[in-house]
N, CA, C and O atoms as CSV, one atom per row, in Angstrom:
chain,resi,resn,atom,element,x,y,z
A,1,MET,N,N,-14.055,26.634,-61.534
A,1,MET,CA,C,-15.219,27.002,-60.750
A,1,MET,C,C,-14.789,27.216,-59.305
A,1,MET,O,O,-14.063,26.409,-58.724
A,2,GLY,N,N,-15.246,28.299,-58.755
A,2,GLY,CA,C,-14.917,28.582,-57.369
A,2,GLY,C,C,-15.899,27.942,-56.414
A,2,GLY,O,O,-16.793,27.200,-56.821
A,3,LYS,N,N,-15.723,28.234,-55.149
A,3,LYS,CA,C,-16.598,27.689,-54.120
A,3,LYS,C,C,-17.522,28.758,-53.536
A,3,LYS,O,O,-18.533,28.425,-52.918
A,4,ASN,N,N,-17.189,30.041,-53.725
A,4,ASN,CA,C,-18.014,31.119,-53.179
A,4,ASN,C,C,-19.301,31.264,-53.986
A,4,ASN,O,O,-19.281,31.209,-55.215
A,5,ASP,N,N,-20.418,31.451,-53.285
A,5,ASP,CA,C,-21.713,31.612,-53.955
A,5,ASP,C,C,-21.732,32.781,-54.924
A,5,ASP,O,O,-22.436,32.741,-55.933
A,6,ASP,N,N,-20.966,33.818,-54.628
A,6,ASP,CA,C,-20.979,34.998,-55.494
A,6,ASP,C,C,-20.014,34.873,-56.680
A,6,ASP,O,O,-19.932,35.780,-57.508
A,7,GLY,N,N,-19.281,33.747,-56.765
A,7,GLY,CA,C,-18.380,33.523,-57.890
A,7,GLY,C,C,-17.085,34.302,-57.839
A,7,GLY,O,O,-16.309,34.276,-58.793
A,8,SER,N,N,-16.837,35.001,-56.730
A,8,SER,CA,C,-15.661,35.872,-56.656
A,8,SER,C,C,-14.338,35.102,-56.698
A,8,SER,O,O,-13.293,35.687,-56.984
A,9,ASP,N,N,-14.373,33.808,-56.418
A,9,ASP,CA,C,-13.138,33.023,-56.455
A,9,ASP,C,C,-13.044,32.138,-57.702
A,9,ASP,O,O,-12.191,31.254,-57.777
A,10,SER,N,N,-13.918,32.380,-58.670
A,10,SER,CA,C,-13.892,31.640,-59.930
A,10,SER,C,C,-12.869,32.271,-60.868
A,10,SER,O,O,-12.831,33.493,-61.011
A,11,MET,N,N,-12.039,31.446,-61.507
A,11,MET,CA,C,-11.028,32.010,-62.406
A,11,MET,C,C,-10.722,31.043,-63.540
A,11,MET,O,O,-10.922,29.834,-63.422
A,12,ALA,N,N,-10.237,31.597,-64.629
A,12,ALA,CA,C,-9.831,30.794,-65.778
A,12,ALA,C,C,-8.397,30.332,-65.593
A,12,ALA,O,O,-7.571,31.049,-65.029
A,13,VAL,N,N,-8.108,29.132,-66.071
A,13,VAL,CA,C,-6.763,28.570,-66.011
A,13,VAL,C,C,-6.388,28.113,-67.414
A,13,VAL,O,O,-7.141,27.379,-68.053
A,14,GLN,N,N,-5.229,28.544,-67.893
A,14,GLN,CA,C,-4.779,28.162,-69.228
A,14,GLN,C,C,-4.443,26.668,-69.244
A,14,GLN,O,O,-3.673,26.189,-68.412
A,15,LEU,N,N,-5.034,25.935,-70.204
A,15,LEU,CA,C,-4.823,24.492,-70.300
A,15,LEU,C,C,-3.587,24.125,-71.103
A,15,LEU,O,O,-2.836,23.225,-70.726
A,16,VAL,N,N,-3.379,24.826,-72.209
A,16,VAL,CA,C,-2.302,24.489,-73.132
A,16,VAL,C,C,-1.619,25.764,-73.612
A,16,VAL,O,O,-2.154,26.863,-73.469
A,17,ASP,N,N,-0.452,25.602,-74.173
A,17,ASP,CA,C,0.298,26.712,-74.747
A,17,ASP,C,C,-0.453,27.285,-75.962
A,17,ASP,O,O,-1.209,26.571,-76.620
A,18,GLU,N,N,-0.241,28.555,-76.247
A,18,GLU,CA,C,-0.924,29.226,-77.364
A,18,GLU,C,C,-0.679,28.551,-78.706
A,18,GLU,O,O,-1.526,28.632,-79.595
A,19,SER,N,N,0.452,27.892,-78.870
A,19,SER,CA,C,0.768,27.249,-80.147
A,19,SER,C,C,0.345,25.776,-80.182
A,19,SER,O,O,0.644,25.073,-81.147
A,20,HIS,N,N,-0.337,25.311,-79.155
A,20,HIS,CA,C,-0.719,23.907,-79.041
A,20,HIS,C,C,-1.555,23.417,-80.224
A,20,HIS,O,O,-1.333,22.314,-80.724
A,21,TRP,N,N,-2.506,24.225,-80.671
A,21,TRP,CA,C,-3.444,23.799,-81.714
A,21,TRP,C,C,-3.293,24.751,-82.888
A,21,TRP,O,O,-4.117,25.646,-83.076
A,22,ASP,N,N,-2.246,24.561,-83.675
A,22,ASP,CA,C,-1.878,25.491,-84.742
A,22,ASP,C,C,-2.941,25.677,-85.821
A,22,ASP,O,O,-3.071,26.775,-86.362
A,23,ASP,N,N,-3.706,24.630,-86.150
A,23,ASP,CA,C,-4.659,24.762,-87.248
A,23,ASP,C,C,-6.062,25.163,-86.790
A,23,ASP,O,O,-6.996,25.160,-87.591
A,24,LEU,N,N,-6.215,25.507,-85.517
A,24,LEU,CA,C,-7.490,26.025,-85.025
A,24,LEU,C,C,-7.628,27.479,-85.455
A,24,LEU,O,O,-6.760,28.304,-85.170
A,25,VAL,N,N,-8.712,27.784,-86.137
A,25,VAL,CA,C,-8.969,29.145,-86.604
A,25,VAL,C,C,-10.217,29.665,-85.896
A,25,VAL,O,O,-11.246,28.990,-85.858
A,26,ILE,N,N,-10.121,30.845,-85.347
A,26,ILE,CA,C,-11.251,31.466,-84.663
A,26,ILE,C,C,-11.631,32.732,-85.411
A,26,ILE,O,O,-10.794,33.596,-85.671
A,27,ILE,N,N,-12.908,32.824,-85.750
A,27,ILE,CA,C,-13.437,34.009,-86.420
A,27,ILE,C,C,-14.505,34.603,-85.513
A,27,ILE,O,O,-15.415,33.906,-85.064
A,28,ILE,N,N,-14.384,35.875,-85.258
A,28,ILE,CA,C,-15.387,36.572,-84.455
A,28,ILE,C,C,-16.151,37.496,-85.389
A,28,ILE,O,O,-15.572,38.392,-86.003
A,29,ALA,N,N,-17.441,37.274,-85.489
A,29,ALA,CA,C,-18.285,38.085,-86.362
A,29,ALA,C,C,-19.205,38.951,-85.504
A,29,ALA,O,O,-20.038,38.434,-84.759
A,30,VAL,N,N,-19.054,40.239,-85.612
A,30,VAL,CA,C,-19.961,41.163,-84.933
A,30,VAL,C,C,-21.118,41.398,-85.896
A,30,VAL,O,O,-20.945,42.027,-86.940
A,31,VAL,N,N,-22.281,40.899,-85.548
A,31,VAL,CA,C,-23.411,40.929,-86.472
A,31,VAL,C,C,-24.369,42.091,-86.228
A,31,VAL,O,O,-25.309,42.300,-86.995
A,32,SER,N,N,-24.129,42.836,-85.170
A,32,SER,CA,C,-24.957,44.003,-84.895
A,32,SER,C,C,-24.174,44.972,-84.022
A,32,SER,O,O,-23.468,44.569,-83.098
A,33,SER,N,N,-24.311,46.248,-84.330
A,33,SER,CA,C,-23.657,47.260,-83.500
A,33,SER,C,C,-24.603,47.780,-82.412
A,33,SER,O,O,-24.213,48.604,-81.585
A,34,LYS,N,N,-25.841,47.295,-82.420
A,34,LYS,CA,C,-26.819,47.733,-81.424
A,34,LYS,C,C,-26.526,47.109,-80.067
A,34,LYS,O,O,-26.035,45.985,-79.972
A,35,GLN,N,N,-26.836,47.858,-79.034
A,35,GLN,CA,C,-26.692,47.359,-77.678
A,35,GLN,C,C,-27.733,46.272,-77.431
A,35,GLN,O,O,-28.850,46.362,-77.942
A,36,LYS,N,N,-27.382,45.246,-76.655
A,36,LYS,CA,C,-28.329,44.184,-76.324
A,36,LYS,C,C,-29.502,44.774,-75.545
A,36,LYS,O,O,-29.333,45.697,-74.748
A,37,GLU,N,N,-30.691,44.227,-75.789
A,37,GLU,CA,C,-31.873,44.688,-75.058
A,37,GLU,C,C,-31.740,44.409,-73.565
A,37,GLU,O,O,-32.185,45.202,-72.734
A,38,THR,N,N,-31.126,43.279,-73.233
A,38,THR,CA,C,-30.918,42.901,-71.839
A,38,THR,C,C,-29.421,42.758,-71.622
A,38,THR,O,O,-28.766,41.981,-72.317
A,39,SER,N,N,-28.874,43.493,-70.673
A,39,SER,CA,C,-27.439,43.390,-70.401
A,39,SER,C,C,-27.125,42.009,-69.839
A,39,SER,O,O,-27.993,41.353,-69.264
A,40,SER,N,N,-25.896,41.579,-70.008
A,40,SER,CA,C,-25.485,40.275,-69.488
A,40,SER,C,C,-25.657,40.204,-67.977
A,40,SER,O,O,-26.070,39.172,-67.449
A,41,THR,N,N,-25.345,41.284,-67.282
A,41,THR,CA,C,-25.448,41.299,-65.822
A,41,THR,C,C,-26.890,41.150,-65.358
A,41,THR,O,O,-27.189,40.298,-64.521
A,42,SER,N,N,-27.783,41.972,-65.894
A,42,SER,CA,C,-29.183,41.872,-65.454
A,42,SER,C,C,-29.825,40.587,-65.966
A,42,SER,O,O,-30.674,39.998,-65.297
A,43,GLY,N,N,-29.414,40.157,-67.161
A,43,GLY,CA,C,-29.938,38.903,-67.702
A,43,GLY,C,C,-29.556,37.722,-66.832
A,43,GLY,O,O,-30.387,36.854,-66.564
A,44,MET,N,N,-28.312,37.678,-66.388
A,44,MET,CA,C,-27.871,36.577,-65.527
A,44,MET,C,C,-28.596,36.619,-64.194
A,44,MET,O,O,-28.953,35.578,-63.643
A,45,ARG,N,N,-28.812,37.805,-63.684
A,45,ARG,CA,C,-29.548,37.936,-62.417
A,45,ARG,C,C,-30.961,37.364,-62.586
A,45,ARG,O,O,-31.424,36.588,-61.750
A,46,ASP,N,N,-31.642,37.751,-63.671
A,46,ASP,CA,C,-32.992,37.232,-63.934
A,46,ASP,C,C,-32.973,35.719,-64.123
A,46,ASP,O,O,-33.859,35.015,-63.639
A,47,THR,N,N,-31.962,35.225,-64.828
A,47,THR,CA,C,-31.864,33.791,-65.094
A,47,THR,C,C,-31.679,33.012,-63.797
A,47,THR,O,O,-32.334,31.991,-63.587
A,48,ILE,N,N,-30.802,33.481,-62.937
A,48,ILE,CA,C,-30.568,32.815,-61.651
A,48,ILE,C,C,-31.862,32.763,-60.842
A,48,ILE,O,O,-32.151,31.759,-60.191
A,49,GLU,N,N,-32.639,33.842,-60.884
A,49,GLU,CA,C,-33.858,33.931,-60.085
A,49,GLU,C,C,-35.031,33.149,-60.673
A,49,GLU,O,O,-35.928,32.750,-59.930
A,50,THR,N,N,-35.050,32.915,-62.010
A,50,THR,CA,C,-36.277,32.383,-62.608
A,50,THR,C,C,-36.127,31.106,-63.433
A,50,THR,O,O,-37.140,30.480,-63.745
A,51,SER,N,N,-34.933,30.698,-63.796
A,51,SER,CA,C,-34.790,29.554,-64.699
A,51,SER,C,C,-34.400,28.273,-63.974
A,51,SER,O,O,-33.275,28.160,-63.488
A,52,PRO,N,N,-35.318,27.302,-63.893
A,52,PRO,CA,C,-34.955,26.010,-63.315
A,52,PRO,C,C,-33.938,25.269,-64.198
A,52,PRO,O,O,-33.163,24.451,-63.703
A,53,LEU,N,N,-33.946,25.554,-65.485
A,53,LEU,CA,C,-32.978,24.909,-66.377
A,53,LEU,C,C,-31.549,25.335,-66.065
A,53,LEU,O,O,-30.619,24.551,-66.253
A,54,LEU,N,N,-31.359,26.561,-65.592
A,54,LEU,CA,C,-30.015,27.014,-65.256
A,54,LEU,C,C,-29.418,26.145,-64.151
A,54,LEU,O,O,-28.247,25.769,-64.212
A,55,GLN,N,N,-30.219,25.833,-63.152
A,55,GLN,CA,C,-29.722,24.999,-62.049
A,55,GLN,C,C,-29.306,23.622,-62.558
A,55,GLN,O,O,-28.257,23.106,-62.171
A,56,TYR,N,N,-30.121,23.031,-63.422
A,56,TYR,CA,C,-29.794,21.731,-64.007
A,56,TYR,C,C,-28.504,21.834,-64.819
A,56,TYR,O,O,-27.619,20.985,-64.713
A,57,ARG,N,N,-28.413,22.867,-65.615
A,57,ARG,CA,C,-27.226,23.072,-66.450
A,57,ARG,C,C,-25.974,23.196,-65.572
A,57,ARG,O,O,-24.963,22.543,-65.830
A,58,ALA,N,N,-26.050,24.037,-64.532
A,58,ALA,CA,C,-24.896,24.289,-63.677
A,58,ALA,C,C,-24.488,23.053,-62.873
A,58,ALA,O,O,-23.299,22.800,-62.683
A,59,GLN,N,N,-25.454,22.301,-62.413
A,59,GLN,CA,C,-25.150,21.167,-61.542
A,59,GLN,C,C,-24.847,19.881,-62.303
A,59,GLN,O,O,-24.051,19.062,-61.841
A,60,THR,N,N,-25.468,19.695,-63.457
A,60,THR,CA,C,-25.381,18.417,-64.156
A,60,THR,C,C,-24.605,18.479,-65.463
A,60,THR,O,O,-23.720,17.656,-65.699
A,61,VAL,N,N,-24.926,19.442,-66.308
A,61,VAL,CA,C,-24.372,19.469,-67.659
A,61,VAL,C,C,-22.961,20.051,-67.703
A,61,VAL,O,O,-22.050,19.436,-68.257
A,62,VAL,N,N,-22.786,21.215,-67.131
A,62,VAL,CA,C,-21.520,21.943,-67.280
A,62,VAL,C,C,-20.319,21.188,-66.704
A,62,VAL,O,O,-19.289,21.127,-67.375
A,63,PRO,N,N,-20.388,20.617,-65.514
A,63,PRO,CA,C,-19.200,19.935,-64.998
A,63,PRO,C,C,-18.658,18.841,-65.932
A,63,PRO,O,O,-17.450,18.764,-66.155
A,64,SER,N,N,-19.531,18.011,-66.468
A,64,SER,CA,C,-19.050,16.961,-67.365
A,64,SER,C,C,-18.648,17.527,-68.726
A,64,SER,O,O,-17.707,17.037,-69.350
A,65,ARG,N,N,-19.356,18.551,-69.181
A,65,ARG,CA,C,-19.007,19.153,-70.469
A,65,ARG,C,C,-17.635,19.834,-70.396
A,65,ARG,O,O,-16.869,19.784,-71.358
A,66,ILE,N,N,-17.329,20.455,-69.286
A,66,ILE,CA,C,-16.023,21.100,-69.111
A,66,ILE,C,C,-14.908,20.060,-69.239
A,66,ILE,O,O,-13.913,20.296,-69.925
A,67,LEU,N,N,-15.072,18.924,-68.589
A,67,LEU,CA,C,-14.047,17.873,-68.657
A,67,LEU,C,C,-13.874,17.375,-70.095
A,67,LEU,O,O,-12.752,17.164,-70.557
A,68,LYS,N,N,-14.990,17.190,-70.789
A,68,LYS,CA,C,-14.924,16.741,-72.187
A,68,LYS,C,C,-14.278,17.806,-73.070
A,68,LYS,O,O,-13.512,17.481,-73.978
A,69,MET,N,N,-14.580,19.060,-72.811
A,69,MET,CA,C,-13.994,20.149,-73.593
A,69,MET,C,C,-12.495,20.242,-73.343
A,69,MET,O,O,-11.724,20.445,-74.281
A,70,GLU,N,N,-12.077,20.096,-72.101
A,70,GLU,CA,C,-10.649,20.114,-71.794
A,70,GLU,C,C,-9.916,19.011,-72.553
A,70,GLU,O,O,-8.834,19.240,-73.094
A,71,GLU,N,N,-10.501,17.823,-72.592
A,71,GLU,CA,C,-9.887,16.708,-73.324
A,71,GLU,C,C,-9.832,16.990,-74.821
A,71,GLU,O,O,-8.829,16.700,-75.474
A,72,ALA,N,N,-10.908,17.554,-75.364
A,72,ALA,CA,C,-10.931,17.884,-76.790
A,72,ALA,C,C,-9.827,18.883,-77.131
A,72,ALA,O,O,-9.159,18.750,-78.156
A,73,ILE,N,N,-9.641,19.866,-76.283
A,73,ILE,CA,C,-8.593,20.875,-76.517
A,73,ILE,C,C,-7.210,20.240,-76.388
A,73,ILE,O,O,-6.357,20.448,-77.251
A,74,LYS,N,N,-6.979,19.481,-75.338
A,74,LYS,CA,C,-5.675,18.851,-75.138
A,74,LYS,C,C,-5.312,17.913,-76.295
A,74,LYS,O,O,-4.147,17.802,-76.676
A,75,ASN,N,N,-6.345,17.232,-76.854
A,75,ASN,CA,C,-6.115,16.264,-77.932
A,75,ASN,C,C,-6.294,16.853,-79.326
A,75,ASN,O,O,-6.212,16.129,-80.318
A,76,CYS,N,N,-6.539,18.164,-79.412
A,76,CYS,CA,C,-6.802,18.814,-80.705
A,76,CYS,C,C,-7.887,18.060,-81.477
A,76,CYS,O,O,-7.774,17.849,-82.684
A,77,ASP,N,N,-8.923,17.664,-80.772
A,77,ASP,CA,C,-10.023,16.873,-81.325
A,77,ASP,C,C,-11.112,17.821,-81.835
A,77,ASP,O,O,-12.019,18.206,-81.098
A,78,SER,N,N,-10.996,18.183,-83.107
A,78,SER,CA,C,-11.908,19.189,-83.664
A,78,SER,C,C,-13.353,18.712,-83.699
A,78,SER,O,O,-14.266,19.521,-83.533
A,79,GLU,N,N,-13.583,17.427,-83.908
A,79,GLU,CA,C,-14.953,16.921,-83.955
A,79,GLU,C,C,-15.634,17.081,-82.594
A,79,GLU,O,O,-16.743,17.608,-82.510
A,80,SER,N,N,-14.974,16.630,-81.541
A,80,SER,CA,C,-15.556,16.773,-80.195
A,80,SER,C,C,-15.675,18.240,-79.809
A,80,SER,O,O,-16.682,18.654,-79.235
A,81,PHE,N,N,-14.657,19.019,-80.119
A,81,PHE,CA,C,-14.671,20.451,-79.808
A,81,PHE,C,C,-15.877,21.130,-80.462
A,81,PHE,O,O,-16.577,21.915,-79.823
A,82,ALA,N,N,-16.110,20.823,-81.735
A,82,ALA,CA,C,-17.231,21.439,-82.458
A,82,ALA,C,C,-18.573,21.018,-81.857
A,82,ALA,O,O,-19.438,21.859,-81.612
A,83,ARG,N,N,-18.739,19.734,-81.623
A,83,ARG,CA,C,-20.015,19.244,-81.071
A,83,ARG,C,C,-20.289,19.863,-79.695
A,83,ARG,O,O,-21.404,20.306,-79.421
A,84,LEU,N,N,-19.282,19.889,-78.849
A,84,LEU,CA,C,-19.452,20.429,-77.496
A,84,LEU,C,C,-19.738,21.931,-77.516
A,84,LEU,O,O,-20.603,22.408,-76.781
A,85,THR,N,N,-19.017,22.671,-78.352
A,85,THR,CA,C,-19.206,24.111,-78.423
A,85,THR,C,C,-20.602,24.461,-78.927
A,85,THR,O,O,-21.276,25.321,-78.360
A,86,CYS,N,N,-21.032,23.796,-79.987
A,86,CYS,CA,C,-22.372,24.059,-80.530
A,86,CYS,C,C,-23.447,23.691,-79.506
A,86,CYS,O,O,-24.396,24.449,-79.305
A,87,ALA,N,N,-23.304,22.542,-78.865
A,87,ALA,CA,C,-24.287,22.114,-77.868
A,87,ALA,C,C,-24.370,23.111,-76.719
A,87,ALA,O,O,-25.458,23.417,-76.233
A,88,ASP,N,N,-23.217,23.615,-76.286
A,88,ASP,CA,C,-23.217,24.559,-75.179
A,88,ASP,C,C,-23.878,25.877,-75.578
A,88,ASP,O,O,-24.648,26.448,-74.806
A,89,SER,N,N,-23.579,26.352,-76.774
A,89,SER,CA,C,-24.207,27.583,-77.259
A,89,SER,C,C,-25.722,27.412,-77.354
A,89,SER,O,O,-26.480,28.277,-76.914
A,90,ASN,N,N,-26.155,26.299,-77.929
A,90,ASN,CA,C,-27.592,26.049,-78.076
A,90,ASN,C,C,-28.278,25.996,-76.715
A,90,ASN,O,O,-29.355,26.561,-76.527
A,91,GLN,N,N,-27.641,25.312,-75.773
A,91,GLN,CA,C,-28.253,25.197,-74.455
A,91,GLN,C,C,-28.299,26.540,-73.729
A,91,GLN,O,O,-29.258,26.825,-73.011
A,92,PHE,N,N,-27.277,27.357,-73.912
A,92,PHE,CA,C,-27.281,28.696,-73.325
A,92,PHE,C,C,-28.524,29.466,-73.783
A,92,PHE,O,O,-29.193,30.114,-72.978
A,93,HIS,N,N,-28.819,29.388,-75.070
A,93,HIS,CA,C,-29.963,30.136,-75.588
A,93,HIS,C,C,-31.297,29.540,-75.129
A,93,HIS,O,O,-32.284,30.266,-75.005
A,94,VAL,N,N,-31.338,28.238,-74.878
A,94,VAL,CA,C,-32.542,27.629,-74.301
A,94,VAL,C,C,-32.764,28.163,-72.892
A,94,VAL,O,O,-33.894,28.464,-72.509
A,95,VAL,N,N,-31.690,28.278,-72.123
A,95,VAL,CA,C,-31.794,28.829,-70.767
A,95,VAL,C,C,-32.264,30.282,-70.829
A,95,VAL,O,O,-33.067,30.711,-70.000
A,96,CYS,N,N,-31.770,31.036,-71.805
A,96,CYS,CA,C,-32.232,32.424,-71.970
A,96,CYS,C,C,-33.736,32.470,-72.210
A,96,CYS,O,O,-34.425,33.343,-71.682
A,97,LEU,N,N,-34.243,31.538,-73.001
A,97,LEU,CA,C,-35.686,31.486,-73.273
A,97,LEU,C,C,-36.469,31.015,-72.055
A,97,LEU,O,O,-37.647,31.344,-71.908
A,98,ASP,N,N,-35.824,30.246,-71.180
A,98,ASP,CA,C,-36.473,29.744,-69.966
A,98,ASP,C,C,-36.528,30.799,-68.869
A,98,ASP,O,O,-37.200,30.609,-67.856
A,99,THR,N,N,-35.827,31.904,-69.065
A,99,THR,CA,C,-35.781,32.992,-68.102
A,99,THR,C,C,-37.071,33.816,-68.205
A,99,THR,O,O,-37.669,33.913,-69.276
A,100,SER,N,N,-37.484,34.398,-67.101
A,100,SER,CA,C,-38.666,35.263,-67.107
A,100,SER,C,C,-38.266,36.679,-66.720
A,100,SER,O,O,-37.758,36.899,-65.620
A,101,PRO,N,N,-38.490,37.652,-67.620
A,101,PRO,CA,C,-38.980,37.491,-68.984
A,101,PRO,C,C,-37.900,36.855,-69.866
A,101,PRO,O,O,-36.709,36.986,-69.583
A,102,PRO,N,N,-38.319,36.162,-70.940
A,102,PRO,CA,C,-37.335,35.504,-71.800
A,102,PRO,C,C,-36.399,36.514,-72.457
A,102,PRO,O,O,-36.773,37.652,-72.741
A,103,MET,N,N,-35.166,36.056,-72.687
A,103,MET,CA,C,-34.163,36.916,-73.335
A,103,MET,C,C,-33.878,36.374,-74.728
A,103,MET,O,O,-33.816,35.163,-74.940
A,104,PHE,N,N,-33.706,37.289,-75.669
A,104,PHE,CA,C,-33.408,36.929,-77.049
A,104,PHE,C,C,-32.120,37.628,-77.446
A,104,PHE,O,O,-32.134,38.795,-77.836
A,105,TYR,N,N,-31.001,36.911,-77.347
A,105,TYR,CA,C,-29.708,37.510,-77.671
A,105,TYR,C,C,-29.361,37.383,-79.148
A,105,TYR,O,O,-28.464,38.079,-79.624
A,106,MET,N,N,-30.042,36.520,-79.879
A,106,MET,CA,C,-29.716,36.345,-81.297
A,106,MET,C,C,-30.748,37.017,-82.184
A,106,MET,O,O,-31.945,37.013,-81.898
A,107,ASN,N,N,-30.244,37.596,-83.276
A,107,ASN,CA,C,-31.142,38.098,-84.306
A,107,ASN,C,C,-31.075,37.130,-85.484
A,107,ASN,O,O,-30.541,36.030,-85.347
A,108,ASP,N,N,-31.604,37.520,-86.626
A,108,ASP,CA,C,-31.646,36.621,-87.786
A,108,ASP,C,C,-30.262,36.244,-88.311
A,108,ASP,O,O,-30.080,35.136,-88.815
A,109,THR,N,N,-29.296,37.133,-88.204
A,109,THR,CA,C,-27.972,36.850,-88.761
A,109,THR,C,C,-27.295,35.668,-88.062
A,109,THR,O,O,-26.837,34.760,-88.755
A,110,PRO,N,N,-27.207,35.630,-86.738
A,110,PRO,CA,C,-26.629,34.440,-86.102
A,110,PRO,C,C,-27.406,33.164,-86.421
A,110,PRO,O,O,-26.813,32.095,-86.571
A,111,HIS,N,N,-28.730,33.275,-86.524
A,111,HIS,CA,C,-29.518,32.090,-86.897
A,111,HIS,C,C,-29.082,31.569,-88.259
A,111,HIS,O,O,-28.943,30.360,-88.444
A,112,ARG,N,N,-28.868,32.462,-89.208
A,112,ARG,CA,C,-28.423,32.052,-90.549
A,112,ARG,C,C,-27.015,31.462,-90.496
A,112,ARG,O,O,-26.733,30.474,-91.175
A,113,ILE,N,N,-26.132,32.056,-89.700
A,113,ILE,CA,C,-24.769,31.528,-89.569
A,113,ILE,C,C,-24.804,30.125,-88.977
A,113,ILE,O,O,-24.113,29.231,-89.467
A,114,ILE,N,N,-25.589,29.923,-87.945
A,114,ILE,CA,C,-25.718,28.603,-87.331
A,114,ILE,C,C,-26.228,27.596,-88.355
A,114,ILE,O,O,-25.711,26.483,-88.448
A,115,SER,N,N,-27.228,27.984,-89.113
A,115,SER,CA,C,-27.773,27.098,-90.139
A,115,SER,C,C,-26.708,26.720,-91.169
A,115,SER,O,O,-26.608,25.559,-91.564
A,116,LEU,N,N,-25.919,27.691,-91.599
A,116,LEU,CA,C,-24.851,27.414,-92.569
A,116,LEU,C,C,-23.788,26.489,-91.994
A,116,LEU,O,O,-23.334,25.569,-92.674
A,117,VAL,N,N,-23.389,26.722,-90.756
A,117,VAL,CA,C,-22.386,25.856,-90.115
A,117,VAL,C,C,-22.929,24.440,-89.994
A,117,VAL,O,O,-22.219,23.476,-90.282
A,118,GLU,N,N,-24.175,24.308,-89.573
A,118,GLU,CA,C,-24.770,22.978,-89.437
A,118,GLU,C,C,-24.857,22.272,-90.796
A,118,GLU,O,O,-24.584,21.075,-90.887
A,119,LYS,N,N,-25.231,22.996,-91.843
A,119,LYS,CA,C,-25.296,22.398,-93.186
A,119,LYS,C,C,-23.909,21.978,-93.649
A,119,LYS,O,O,-23.752,20.898,-94.220
A,120,TRP,N,N,-22.903,22.809,-93.414
A,120,TRP,CA,C,-21.530,22.480,-93.788
A,120,TRP,C,C,-21.068,21.220,-93.055
A,120,TRP,O,O,-20.528,20.302,-93.671
A,121,ASN,N,N,-21.284,21.180,-91.736
A,121,ASN,CA,C,-20.877,20.014,-90.963
A,121,ASN,C,C,-21.581,18.745,-91.442
A,121,ASN,O,O,-20.969,17.680,-91.524
A,122,HIS,N,N,-22.853,18.865,-91.753
A,122,HIS,CA,C,-23.612,17.707,-92.235
A,122,HIS,C,C,-23.078,17.230,-93.587
A,122,HIS,O,O,-22.970,16.027,-93.823
A,123,SER,N,N,-22.750,18.157,-94.461
A,123,SER,CA,C,-22.254,17.779,-95.794
A,123,SER,C,C,-20.871,17.122,-95.717
A,123,SER,O,O,-20.521,16.309,-96.572
A,124,GLU,N,N,-20.094,17.473,-94.699
A,124,GLU,CA,C,-18.762,16.891,-94.508
A,124,GLU,C,C,-18.831,15.576,-93.727
A,124,GLU,O,O,-17.835,14.859,-93.625
A,125,GLU,N,N,-19.988,15.268,-93.184
A,125,GLU,CA,C,-20.240,14.072,-92.382
A,125,GLU,C,C,-19.498,14.054,-91.047
A,125,GLU,O,O,-19.591,13.082,-90.297
A,126,THR,N,N,-18.782,15.097,-90.759
A,126,THR,CA,C,-18.143,15.258,-89.456
A,126,THR,C,C,-17.980,16.753,-89.210
A,126,THR,O,O,-17.675,17.496,-90.143
A,127,PRO,N,N,-18.172,17.203,-87.989
A,127,PRO,CA,C,-18.094,18.649,-87.734
A,127,PRO,C,C,-16.695,19.218,-87.974
A,127,PRO,O,O,-15.697,18.683,-87.490
A,128,HIS,N,N,-16.650,20.293,-88.718
A,128,HIS,CA,C,-15.412,21.045,-88.918
A,128,HIS,C,C,-15.579,22.478,-88.430
A,128,HIS,O,O,-14.606,23.141,-88.071
A,129,GLY,N,N,-16.806,22.939,-88.420
A,129,GLY,CA,C,-17.094,24.298,-87.975
A,129,GLY,C,C,-17.909,24.267,-86.709
A,129,GLY,O,O,-18.580,23.283,-86.400
A,130,THR,N,N,-17.838,25.354,-85.987
A,130,THR,CA,C,-18.597,25.459,-84.753
A,130,THR,C,C,-19.069,26.899,-84.588
A,130,THR,O,O,-18.681,27.774,-85.363
A,131,TYR,N,N,-19.888,27.144,-83.604
A,131,TYR,CA,C,-20.386,28.483,-83.345
A,131,TYR,C,C,-20.673,28.621,-81.860
A,131,TYR,O,O,-20.907,27.644,-81.148
A,132,SER,N,N,-20.646,29.834,-81.436
A,132,SER,CA,C,-21.055,30.193,-80.088
A,132,SER,C,C,-21.487,31.640,-80.182
A,132,SER,O,O,-20.721,32.480,-80.655
A,133,SER,N,N,-22.671,31.945,-79.753
A,133,SER,CA,C,-23.146,33.314,-79.957
A,133,SER,C,C,-23.768,33.895,-78.704
A,133,SER,O,O,-24.450,33.208,-77.943
A,134,VAL,N,N,-23.518,35.159,-78.514
A,134,VAL,CA,C,-24.158,35.943,-77.457
A,134,VAL,C,C,-24.389,37.321,-78.019
A,134,VAL,O,O,-24.921,38.189,-77.327
């Protein structure tokens, strides 16, 4: 996270080597070829201007979640990684709904995928799958 209000000094930093977590599998599913109704840029602008939840998320939730996520990645802790990733995705979509006008980035297909992942994790009694959708 940067210090400039416009985010121009914010950058990603690699935490671990690419081979650090050999058994981590990432699947990207494109569930629609249609363009989003609200672009990410205009959606974020609206969210910043209208969502009180975004401020709470940015000031309170994200800083501690980032630290926990970094630890999960460094320790190859799939259970923590899954819980944190799902929670962050869910909260992102709550913030989208808190925006005026509300944004709906998910259609029925991601909802079904989330439901399947949650059912799988519940049946295993510990999270093995995760999701993040935009």
